[in-house]
C-alpha positions as CSV (number, residue, x, y, z in Angstrom):
1,M,133.1,83.6,125.2
2,F,136.6,84.9,125.5
3,Q,139.0,86.5,127.9
4,C,141.0,89.7,127.6
5,K,143.1,89.6,124.4
6,K,146.0,91.7,125.8
7,Y,146.6,89.2,128.5
8,L,147.3,86.4,126.0
9,I,149.5,88.5,123.8
10,V,151.9,88.9,126.7
11,I,151.8,85.2,127.4
12,L,152.5,84.4,123.8
13,S,155.1,87.1,123.1
14,S,157.9,84.6,122.7
15,L,155.9,82.6,120.2
16,L,154.9,85.7,118.3
17,L,158.6,86.7,118.0
18,S,159.6,83.2,116.8
19,C,157.6,83.3,113.6
20,G,160.7,83.8,111.5
21,G,162.0,81.2,109.1
22,S,161.6,80.5,105.4
23,G,158.7,79.3,103.4
24,G,158.8,76.8,100.7
25,G,157.1,75.3,97.7
26,G,156.4,78.6,96.1
27,T,153.9,79.6,98.8
28,D,153.9,83.2,99.7
29,E,156.2,83.8,102.6
30,V,153.7,85.7,104.7
31,I,151.1,83.0,104.3
32,Y,153.7,80.3,105.1
33,Q,154.7,82.1,108.3
34,Q,151.0,82.6,109.3
35,N,150.4,78.9,108.8
36,K,153.4,78.1,110.9
37,F,152.2,80.4,113.7
38,V,148.7,78.9,113.7
39,H,150.1,75.4,114.0
40,E,152.6,76.2,116.8
41,L,149.9,78.1,118.7
42,L,147.5,75.1,118.6
43,L,150.2,72.7,119.6
44,D,150.8,74.9,122.7
45,R,147.5,76.5,123.8
46,Y,144.7,74.5,122.1
47,L,142.5,72.7,124.6
48,W,142.7,69.6,122.4
49,Y,146.4,70.0,121.4
50,T,146.9,66.2,121.6
51,E,144.6,65.9,118.6
52,V,146.6,68.3,116.5
53,D,148.8,66.7,113.8
54,P,152.4,67.5,115.0
55,E,153.9,67.6,111.5
56,I,152.4,69.4,108.6
57,D,153.8,71.1,105.5
58,Y,152.9,74.8,105.7
59,A,153.3,75.1,102.0
60,N,150.3,72.9,101.4
61,F,147.8,75.5,102.8
62,N,146.7,78.7,101.0
63,S,145.8,80.6,104.2
64,P,145.9,80.4,108.0
65,E,142.1,79.9,107.9
66,E,142.7,76.8,105.8
67,T,145.4,75.6,108.2
68,L,143.1,76.0,111.2
69,D,140.3,74.1,109.5
70,F,142.6,71.3,108.7
71,L,144.0,71.1,112.3
72,R,140.9,71.5,114.3
73,Y,139.6,68.6,116.4
74,E,136.5,67.9,114.4
75,T,134.8,65.7,117.1
76,L,134.2,68.7,119.3
77,D,135.5,71.9,117.8
78,R,133.0,73.8,115.6
79,F,134.0,77.0,117.3
80,S,137.6,78.1,116.6
81,Y,138.0,80.7,113.9
82,I,140.1,83.5,112.5
83,A,138.8,87.1,112.0
84,D,139.9,90.4,110.7
85,A,141.6,92.2,113.7
86,S,140.1,95.6,113.1
87,T,136.6,94.2,112.7
88,F,137.1,92.2,115.9
89,D,138.3,95.2,117.9
90,S,135.5,97.4,116.6
91,L,132.9,94.9,117.6
92,F,134.1,94.0,121.1
93,E,135.6,97.3,122.2
94,D,133.2,99.8,120.6
95,G,130.1,97.7,119.8
96,Q,130.3,98.6,116.2
97,Y,130.3,96.8,112.8
98,L,129.7,97.7,109.2
99,G,126.3,96.7,107.9
100,Y,122.6,97.5,107.7
101,G,121.6,96.5,111.2
102,F,118.8,93.9,110.8
103,S,118.5,90.2,111.4
104,Y,116.2,87.8,109.6
105,Y,115.0,84.2,109.4
106,K,114.5,82.2,106.2
107,E,111.4,80.2,107.0
108,N,110.6,76.9,105.4
109,D,107.6,78.4,103.6
110,G,109.9,80.9,101.8
111,T,109.0,83.9,103.9
112,V,111.7,86.1,105.4
113,P,110.6,87.9,108.6
114,L,112.9,90.2,110.6
115,K,114.0,88.9,114.1
116,F,115.3,92.3,115.4
117,V,116.7,95.6,114.3
118,Y,119.5,97.6,115.9
119,D,118.3,101.1,116.8
120,D,121.3,103.2,115.6
121,S,121.6,101.6,112.2
122,P,120.4,102.1,108.6
123,A,117.6,99.7,109.2
124,G,116.6,101.3,112.4
125,R,116.6,104.7,110.9
126,A,114.5,103.4,108.0
127,G,111.8,102.3,110.4
128,L,112.2,98.5,110.1
129,Q,110.9,96.5,113.0
130,R,110.8,92.9,114.4
131,G,108.1,91.0,112.5
132,D,108.4,93.0,109.2
133,M,108.6,90.7,106.2
134,I,111.1,91.1,103.4
135,I,109.3,90.6,100.1
136,S,112.2,91.3,97.7
137,I,115.8,92.3,97.7
138,N,117.2,94.4,94.8
139,R,113.9,93.7,92.9
140,E,114.3,89.9,93.2
141,L,111.5,88.1,95.1
142,V,113.0,86.3,98.1
143,E,111.5,83.0,97.1
144,H,113.5,83.1,93.9
145,I,116.9,83.7,95.6
146,S,118.9,80.5,95.6
147,T,120.5,79.1,98.8
148,T,124.0,79.9,97.6
149,S,123.0,83.4,96.5
150,W,121.8,84.3,100.0
151,D,125.5,84.5,101.0
152,D,126.1,87.4,98.7
153,V,122.7,89.0,98.4
154,F,123.6,91.9,100.7
155,G,126.9,92.6,99.0
156,P,130.4,93.1,100.2
157,A,131.7,94.7,103.5
158,E,131.8,98.1,101.8
159,E,130.6,101.3,103.4
160,G,127.9,102.9,101.2
161,Y,127.0,99.7,99.4
162,P,123.3,100.0,98.6
163,V,120.4,97.6,98.9
164,F,116.7,98.1,97.9
165,L,114.1,96.2,99.8
166,V,110.4,95.8,99.5
167,V,109.1,95.1,103.0
168,Q,105.6,94.1,104.2
169,K,104.8,95.7,107.6
170,K,102.8,93.8,110.2
171,N,99.7,95.8,109.2
172,G,99.9,94.6,105.7
173,D,101.3,97.7,104.1
174,R,104.2,97.3,101.7
175,V,107.0,99.9,101.7
176,D,110.1,100.5,99.7
177,I,113.4,100.7,101.7
178,N,116.6,102.1,100.3
179,M,119.6,101.7,102.5
180,E,123.4,101.9,102.3
181,K,125.8,100.0,104.5
182,A,127.2,102.1,107.3
183,I,128.7,101.8,110.8
184,V,126.1,100.2,113.1
185,N,126.2,101.0,116.8
186,I,124.9,97.9,118.5
187,N,122.4,98.3,121.4
188,T,123.1,95.0,123.1
189,V,120.0,95.4,125.2
190,L,117.2,95.1,122.6
191,A,114.4,95.8,125.1
192,Y,113.7,95.9,128.8
193,S,110.6,96.5,131.0
194,V,109.0,95.6,134.3
195,I,105.9,93.4,134.0
196,D,103.3,92.9,136.7
197,N,102.8,89.1,136.9
198,G,100.3,88.3,139.7
199,P,102.1,89.0,143.0
200,D,105.4,89.4,141.3
201,K,107.3,92.2,139.7
202,V,109.2,90.6,136.8
203,G,112.2,92.3,135.2
204,Y,112.4,91.5,131.5
205,M,115.5,92.1,129.4
206,A,116.2,91.0,125.8
207,F,120.0,90.9,125.6
208,K,121.9,90.3,122.3
209,S,125.7,90.2,122.9
210,F,128.3,90.5,125.7
211,L,130.3,93.5,124.4
212,G,132.5,96.1,126.0
213,T,129.6,98.6,125.8
214,S,127.1,96.3,127.5
215,D,128.0,97.2,131.1
216,Q,126.9,100.8,130.5
217,E,123.6,99.6,129.2
218,F,123.1,97.4,132.3
219,I,123.2,100.5,134.6
220,D,119.8,101.9,133.3
221,V,118.2,98.4,133.2
222,F,119.0,97.3,136.7
223,S,118.4,100.8,138.1
224,L,114.8,100.5,136.9
225,F,114.5,97.0,138.1
226,Q,115.8,97.9,141.6
227,T,113.5,101.0,141.8
228,E,110.4,99.0,140.7
229,G,111.1,96.2,143.3
230,V,111.7,93.4,140.8
231,N,111.7,90.0,142.5
232,K,111.7,87.7,139.5
233,M,113.7,87.9,136.2
234,V,113.1,86.8,132.6
235,L,116.4,87.0,130.8
236,D,115.8,86.7,127.0
237,L,118.9,85.3,125.4
238,R,117.2,83.7,122.4
239,Y,119.6,85.5,119.9
240,N,122.6,85.9,122.1
241,G,125.8,84.2,120.6
242,G,128.1,85.2,123.5
243,G,131.1,87.6,123.9
244,R,133.2,88.7,126.9
245,V,133.4,86.5,130.0
246,S,133.8,89.6,132.2
247,V,130.5,91.0,130.9
248,A,128.8,87.7,131.6
249,Q,130.2,87.8,135.1
250,N,128.8,91.2,135.7
251,L,125.3,90.3,134.3
252,A,125.1,87.2,136.5
253,S,126.3,89.3,139.5
254,Y,123.2,91.6,139.2
255,M,121.0,88.5,139.7
256,V,122.9,86.9,142.7
257,P,123.5,89.1,145.7
258,T,127.1,88.4,146.8
259,T,127.2,86.7,150.2
260,S,130.7,85.3,150.0
261,S,133.9,86.1,148.1
262,T,134.1,82.4,147.4
263,D,130.9,82.3,145.4
264,L,132.2,81.0,142.0
265,F,130.6,82.2,138.8
266,A,132.9,80.2,136.5
267,L,136.2,78.4,136.4
268,L,138.1,78.6,133.2
269,K,140.3,75.5,132.9
270,Q,143.2,75.3,130.4
271,N,144.9,72.3,128.9
272,D,147.3,70.3,131.1
273,K,150.3,72.3,129.8
274,H,148.9,75.6,131.2
275,Q,147.2,74.8,134.5
276,D,148.9,77.9,135.9
277,L,146.6,79.9,133.7
278,N,143.4,78.5,135.1
279,Y,141.2,81.4,136.2
280,S,138.2,81.8,138.5
281,Y,135.6,84.4,138.1
282,Y,133.6,85.1,141.3
283,F,130.3,86.9,141.7
284,K,130.8,90.6,142.4
285,T,128.9,93.1,144.4
286,M,126.9,95.3,142.0
287,V,125.0,98.6,142.5
288,N,121.3,97.8,142.0
289,E,121.8,94.0,142.3
290,L,118.6,92.1,142.7
291,D,117.5,89.5,145.3
292,L,115.8,86.9,143.1
293,D,114.3,83.6,143.9
294,R,113.9,82.5,140.3
295,V,115.4,83.4,136.9
296,V,113.7,82.2,133.7
297,V,115.9,82.3,130.7
298,I,114.5,82.3,127.1
299,T,116.8,80.2,124.9
300,S,117.2,78.9,121.4
301,G,119.8,77.1,119.3
302,S,121.4,80.6,118.9
303,T,122.0,80.9,122.6
304,A,125.7,80.2,122.9
305,S,128.9,80.6,124.8
306,A,128.8,83.4,127.4
307,S,125.0,83.1,127.4
308,E,125.3,79.4,128.3
309,M,127.9,80.4,130.9
310,V,125.4,82.7,132.6
311,I,122.8,79.9,132.8
312,N,125.3,77.4,134.1
313,G,126.9,79.8,136.5
314,L,123.6,80.9,138.1
315,K,122.3,77.4,138.7
316,P,124.1,76.7,142.0
317,F,122.7,80.0,143.5
318,V,119.2,80.6,142.1
319,D,116.4,78.6,140.6
320,V,117.0,78.7,136.9
321,K,114.4,77.6,134.3
322,T,114.7,77.6,130.5
323,V,112.0,78.3,128.1
324,G,112.3,78.0,124.3
325,N,114.7,75.4,122.9
326,K,118.0,73.8,123.9
327,T,121.0,76.0,123.5
328,Y,123.8,75.8,121.0
329,G,126.3,73.9,123.1
330,K,129.5,75.8,123.6
331,P,131.0,75.1,127.1
332,V,134.4,76.2,126.0
333,G,136.1,79.5,125.2
334,M,138.9,81.3,123.5
335,N,141.8,83.6,124.3
336,P,142.1,85.8,121.1
337,V,145.6,86.4,119.8
338,E,146.5,89.0,117.1
339,F,148.9,88.2,114.3
340,D,149.5,90.5,111.4
341,D,146.1,92.0,110.6
342,K,144.2,89.0,111.9
343,V,143.0,87.6,115.2
344,I,142.9,83.9,115.9
345,L,140.4,82.5,118.4
346,P,141.3,78.9,119.1
347,I,139.5,77.0,121.9
348,T,141.8,77.3,124.9
349,F,139.7,76.6,127.9
350,A,136.6,74.8,129.2
351,T,134.2,76.4,131.7
352,Y,132.6,75.0,134.8
353,N,130.3,76.3,137.5
354,Q,130.7,76.1,141.3
355,D,129.3,72.6,141.3
356,G,131.8,71.5,138.7
357,E,129.1,71.3,136.0
358,G,130.1,71.9,132.3
359,E,130.7,70.0,129.1
360,Y,127.2,70.7,127.7
361,F,128.4,70.2,124.1
362,N,124.9,69.0,123.2
363,G,123.3,72.2,124.5
364,I,121.6,73.1,127.8
365,P,118.1,71.4,127.6
366,Y,114.9,73.4,127.8
367,D,112.4,73.0,130.6
368,C,109.5,74.1,128.4
369,F,109.6,74.2,124.6
370,V,108.2,77.3,122.8
371,R,108.8,78.4,119.2
372,D,110.0,81.9,118.5
373,D,107.0,84.2,117.9
374,L,108.0,86.9,115.4
375,N,104.6,88.5,115.3
376,S,105.0,90.2,118.7
377,A,107.5,92.8,120.0
378,F,110.1,92.0,122.6
379,G,108.5,92.5,126.0
380,D,104.9,91.9,124.9
381,P,103.5,89.6,127.6
382,E,101.4,87.9,124.8
383,E,104.5,87.0,122.8
384,G,104.8,83.2,122.9
385,M,108.2,82.7,124.6
386,L,107.6,85.5,127.1
387,A,104.1,84.4,127.9
388,E,105.4,80.9,128.8
389,A,108.3,82.4,130.7
390,L,105.9,84.4,132.9
391,V,103.9,81.2,133.7
392,V,107.1,79.5,134.7
393,S,108.3,82.5,136.6
394,Q,105.3,82.4,138.8
395,N,105.0,78.7,139.6
396,G,108.2,77.0,138.3
397,L,106.2,74.7,136.0
398,C,105.4,74.7,132.3
399,S,101.8,75.4,131.2
400,A,99.8,72.4,130.4
401,T,100.0,73.0,126.6
402,K,103.8,73.5,126.6
403,S,104.9,70.6,128.8
404,A,104.0,68.0,126.2
405,Q,105.5,69.8,123.2
406,K,108.9,68.9,121.7
407,S,111.4,70.9,119.7
408,N,110.7,69.1,116.4
409,N,109.7,72.3,114.6
410,E,112.4,74.7,115.7
411,R,114.3,76.6,113.0
412,P,117.7,75.2,112.0
413,V,120.8,76.3,113.8
414,E,124.1,77.2,112.2
415,T,126.7,74.5,112.9
416,S,129.8,76.8,112.8
417,Y,130.7,79.7,115.0
418,S,132.2,83.1,114.1
419,L,132.0,86.8,114.6
420,Q,128.6,86.6,112.8
421,A,127.2,84.7,115.7
422,I,128.0,87.7,118.0
423,I,126.8,90.3,115.5
424,G,123.8,88.2,114.5
425,A,122.7,90.7,111.8
426,Q,123.4,92.0,108.3
């Protein structure tokens, strides 16, 4: 999760202007100054600045990324990263990235099913769908692709770069797919519907990322929910890696009718040098907000950052249950700062809800464990995670078969955090 970038650029303008000086040891001058900037920024704004080595030789590092990796507080920080500034802006401002537009799992049995496909993407236009199985990539069977080769199998970030897939559809048919990398327009709402569940009208929304384009998508979703008289909500965040705090605030506000201007969604608490920059996000009055008595959130190890903030922020105001697996564990956030053609996102604040709860570095635990079911579409009441969520939505309890299960067969979770966690797709 992160706050507005422009705000921090103003705060740090004096630091940005002080990046002059000379390099040394034959290191390229630009890299030397970038390394110096990263170090000085962390000593000032990093949440764990006391853990940063106060004296380093900037000539010893070949890039600012290498400098950040050396300086990070390894005990807790698996989150801070540096990204290309134009890629970052395109993603969070316009909801766009360069790619094919599909996400996949690599299963232990060697199969590679698709998790989701963005609608306005090469993959979407080629007819790929959740549950389709990749058989081969560029004429190489997926079971023959080595672990290290997977990092490069889809090629460089180059518009027009081709890939040839053989894909098995859910009906057993095999199809050839030729695609080229292009600009993908992310639909952050992957699916939404209203489900009759006994006496309840349940609003279901599968939500992928908290981007600048998400608020416009919420308008149609919650207009339908309000019109249909939704009184329960299933919020599917199983693949949501986070994004903007302000979008998380808006989403949560749709689910908690505002009764007081002091209803706190989240407190963002800075390090002890910058307590004046602590910031409180309060619930807002939204058109088509819902009056809910329970929200069931579908979660996994990919549910991170702003997604976890929504769960934590809702808890003091509405009955929140979680179905799936425990979340990633990112109760902290960043204030992005641009330098040269890069943007650095160091951890600069911790988040807390109205009851002072936070620090869930081990993840938010699940109430009912369910493994992701890729054989069913989002919104299908028979899909494993949603089926259990509907049970919990009605009575607040796990079904008998799920209450005894444990998350010992969930898919592995990435240990690091980056823009890829937000995009979540090739």
